[in-house]
C-alpha positions as CSV (number, residue, x, y, z in Angstrom):
1,M,0.0,0.0,0.0
2,T,1.6,3.3,-1.1
3,M,1.2,6.6,0.6
4,S,-0.9,9.3,-1.0
5,P,0.8,12.4,-2.4
6,S,-0.7,14.5,0.3
7,G,0.5,12.1,3.0
8,A,4.0,12.1,1.5
9,S,4.1,15.9,1.4
10,L,2.9,16.0,5.1
11,K,5.5,13.6,6.1
12,K,8.3,15.5,4.3
13,G,7.1,18.7,5.9
14,L,7.2,17.1,9.4
15,I,10.6,15.8,8.9
16,F,11.9,19.1,7.6
17,V,10.4,21.1,10.5
18,H,11.7,18.5,13.0
19,R,15.2,18.5,11.5
20,W,15.7,22.2,11.4
21,M,14.0,23.1,14.6
22,G,16.2,20.4,16.2
23,V,19.2,22.1,14.8
24,C,18.2,25.5,16.1
25,F,17.3,24.1,19.6
26,C,20.2,21.6,20.0
27,L,22.3,24.0,22.0
28,L,19.4,24.8,24.3
29,F,18.7,21.0,24.7
30,L,22.4,20.5,25.5
31,L,22.3,23.3,28.0
32,W,19.2,21.9,29.7
33,F,20.6,18.4,29.8
34,T,24.0,19.3,31.3
35,S,22.6,21.9,33.7
36,G,20.0,19.4,34.9
37,M,22.7,17.0,35.7
38,A,24.6,19.7,37.6
39,M,21.5,20.5,39.7
40,M,21.8,17.0,41.2
41,Y,24.8,18.4,43.1
42,W,24.3,22.2,43.2
43,D,21.2,24.2,44.0
44,Y,20.4,27.9,43.8
45,P,21.7,29.8,46.8
46,E,19.2,30.6,49.5
47,V,18.9,31.0,53.3
48,T,17.1,28.1,54.8
49,R,15.8,27.4,58.3
50,A,18.7,25.1,58.8
51,D,21.1,27.9,57.9
52,R,19.5,30.2,60.5
53,L,19.7,27.6,63.2
54,A,23.3,26.8,62.4
55,R,24.5,30.4,62.1
56,G,22.2,32.1,64.6
57,A,23.4,33.1,68.1
58,E,22.3,30.9,71.0
59,L,19.2,32.2,72.7
60,D,20.0,33.9,76.1
61,G,17.0,33.0,78.2
62,A,18.3,35.0,81.2
63,R,17.8,38.2,79.3
64,I,14.1,37.6,78.5
65,R,12.1,39.8,80.9
66,I,8.8,40.3,79.1
67,S,6.2,37.8,77.8
68,P,5.1,37.5,74.2
69,E,1.7,39.0,75.2
70,D,3.4,42.1,76.7
71,A,5.6,42.5,73.7
72,F,2.6,42.3,71.4
73,S,0.8,44.9,73.4
74,R,3.6,47.4,72.7
75,L,2.7,47.2,69.0
76,Q,-0.9,48.5,69.8
77,S,-2.2,46.3,66.9
78,S,-5.7,45.0,66.6
79,E,-4.7,42.4,64.1
80,P,-3.3,39.1,65.5
81,P,0.0,38.0,64.1
82,D,0.4,35.1,61.8
83,R,3.5,33.9,63.5
84,V,5.7,34.9,66.5
85,R,9.4,34.1,66.7
86,L,11.9,34.5,69.5
87,N,15.5,34.7,68.6
88,M,18.7,36.7,69.1
89,F,19.3,39.9,67.2
90,D,22.5,41.8,67.5
91,G,23.2,40.3,70.9
92,R,19.7,40.8,72.3
93,P,16.6,38.5,72.5
94,V,13.8,39.8,70.4
95,Y,10.2,38.8,69.5
96,R,9.4,38.9,65.8
97,F,5.7,39.3,64.8
98,D,4.7,38.5,61.3
99,F,1.6,40.1,59.8
100,R,0.8,38.9,56.3
101,G,4.2,39.7,54.8
102,D,4.9,42.6,57.2
103,Q,7.0,42.2,60.3
104,A,7.5,44.0,63.7
105,M,10.2,43.4,66.2
106,V,10.2,44.1,69.9
107,D,13.1,43.6,72.3
108,A,12.4,40.8,74.8
109,D,14.5,42.5,77.5
110,D,13.1,46.0,77.7
111,G,10.1,46.0,75.4
112,E,11.4,48.6,73.0
113,R,10.3,48.3,69.4
114,Q,13.0,48.2,66.7
115,S,12.1,49.5,63.3
116,E,15.3,51.0,62.0
117,F,18.5,49.2,61.1
118,P,21.4,51.5,60.4
119,P,24.5,50.4,58.5
120,A,26.5,49.7,61.7
121,T,23.8,47.3,62.9
122,T,23.4,45.4,59.6
123,L,27.2,45.2,59.3
124,R,27.4,43.4,62.7
125,I,24.6,41.1,61.7
126,A,26.3,40.2,58.4
127,A,29.7,39.7,60.1
128,A,28.3,37.4,62.7
129,W,26.6,35.4,60.0
130,A,29.7,35.1,58.0
131,G,32.0,34.5,61.0
132,R,34.3,37.2,59.7
133,P,35.6,40.5,61.3
134,P,33.3,43.5,60.5
135,E,36.3,45.7,59.6
136,E,37.3,43.4,56.8
137,A,33.9,43.6,55.0
138,K,33.4,45.5,51.8
139,E,30.0,47.2,51.8
140,Q,28.2,47.5,48.5
141,D,25.7,50.3,47.8
142,N,22.1,49.7,48.7
143,L,20.8,47.2,46.1
144,V,17.7,47.2,44.2
145,E,18.4,43.7,42.8
146,D,21.2,41.6,41.5
147,Q,21.6,38.0,40.3
148,W,21.1,36.6,43.8
149,T,18.3,38.9,44.9
150,V,16.3,39.4,41.7
151,S,13.5,37.1,42.7
152,G,10.2,38.6,43.6
153,E,10.4,37.1,47.1
154,F,12.9,39.9,48.0
155,Q,10.7,42.7,46.8
156,E,9.2,43.5,50.2
157,L,12.7,43.3,51.8
158,R,14.4,46.0,49.8
159,P,16.6,48.0,50.1
160,I,19.1,45.3,50.9
161,R,22.7,45.9,51.9
162,E,25.4,43.6,50.7
163,Y,28.6,42.8,52.5
164,A,31.5,40.9,50.9
165,W,34.7,39.3,52.4
166,A,37.9,38.3,50.8
167,D,37.1,34.6,51.3
168,G,34.3,34.9,48.8
169,Q,31.3,35.2,51.2
170,E,28.6,37.7,50.3
171,V,25.9,38.4,52.9
172,Y,22.7,40.3,52.1
173,V,20.8,42.0,55.0
174,S,17.4,43.5,54.6
175,T,17.0,47.1,55.9
176,V,13.3,46.3,56.5
177,T,13.7,43.3,58.8
178,G,17.3,43.4,59.8
179,E,17.7,39.8,58.9
180,V,20.1,38.0,56.6
181,V,18.0,37.2,53.5
182,Q,20.7,35.8,51.2
183,H,24.2,34.3,51.5
184,T,26.5,33.1,48.8
185,T,30.0,31.8,48.5
186,R,32.3,31.3,45.6
187,T,31.3,27.6,45.4
188,S,27.6,28.3,45.6
189,R,27.8,31.0,42.9
190,L,29.8,28.7,40.6
191,G,27.4,25.8,41.2
192,A,24.4,28.1,40.4
193,Y,26.0,29.3,37.2
194,I,26.6,25.7,36.1
195,G,23.2,24.3,37.2
196,P,20.1,26.3,38.1
197,I,20.8,29.6,36.3
198,P,21.1,28.1,32.8
199,H,18.6,25.4,33.4
200,W,15.9,27.9,34.5
201,L,17.1,30.6,32.1
202,Y,17.5,32.6,35.4
203,F,19.6,35.4,34.0
204,T,19.3,38.8,35.7
205,P,18.3,40.9,32.7
206,L,15.5,38.4,31.8
207,R,14.4,37.9,35.4
208,R,14.0,41.6,36.0
209,R,10.9,41.2,33.7
210,A,9.1,38.4,35.4
211,E,6.3,38.2,32.8
212,L,8.8,38.0,29.9
213,W,10.9,35.4,31.7
214,S,7.8,33.3,32.3
215,S,6.7,33.6,28.7
216,V,10.2,32.6,27.4
217,V,10.3,29.5,29.6
218,I,6.8,28.4,28.7
219,W,7.3,28.9,25.0
220,A,10.7,27.3,24.9
221,S,9.4,24.3,26.8
222,G,6.4,24.1,24.5
223,L,8.5,24.3,21.3
224,A,10.8,21.7,22.7
225,T,7.9,19.4,23.4
226,G,6.5,20.0,19.9
227,I,9.9,19.1,18.3
228,A,9.9,15.8,20.3
229,L,6.4,15.0,19.2
230,L,7.2,15.8,15.6
231,G,10.2,13.4,15.7
232,S,8.0,10.7,17.3
233,S,5.3,11.0,14.7
234,S,7.8,11.1,11.8
235,A,9.6,8.0,13.2
236,F,6.2,6.2,13.7
237,G,5.3,7.0,10.1
238,C,8.5,5.6,8.8
239,T,8.2,2.5,10.8
240,R,4.7,1.8,9.5
241,Q,5.8,2.4,5.9
242,Q,8.7,0.0,6.4
243,S,6.4,-2.7,7.9
244,R,4.0,-2.5,5.0
245,S,6.8,-2.7,2.5
246,A,8.1,-5.8,4.2
247,M,4.7,-7.4,4.2
248,V,4.4,-6.8,0.4
């Protein structure tokens, strides 16, 4: 049984499109494949709960003189907090009250509210996190965003101060909460450039435009899937034709 002229033309068209789209996308496929393998060993830098427990100062219970209820009353807020945390901040125990993305901090020793975090304070916070002397830090200008803080999750934490040390550590402290919000090392940055950044197309100029980045990722993935399906349909068609020829 022979293929009709229209069927033969369709098959040739599918093969042509599959071949040349594959040529155009082969570098992207190679990038996705190799970076996906790298992501088995390196992830994108982030500050996790485990990091905060490992690098945070030990809680000094002897200095806690007011209760969470008393600390909350100092805020004079009618809205209950979503979460309350007790930890050390710049050598003092503090209560942190989270309100739907917003945060308030009250000292657990004298009940004073902290709402401003000057450079001297954020420098001490960053140095304690990095385990490096404050005087050796190189302070960057207040950041709007860079490769490591471009994500939307940092939007409500800006402006952010960055401190860098000669050993390659870079610590980012929010001037809104006074907390470390990002931490990178030479190794973590290198791993990110090998794995997550190329795999997710997570390049700063593109990520600054979140909608464009999302569209690029979706369309690239869709076209890649289409190319694979074209190849499968073409191969299936060839297999069926060969089987019929063998039967004849």
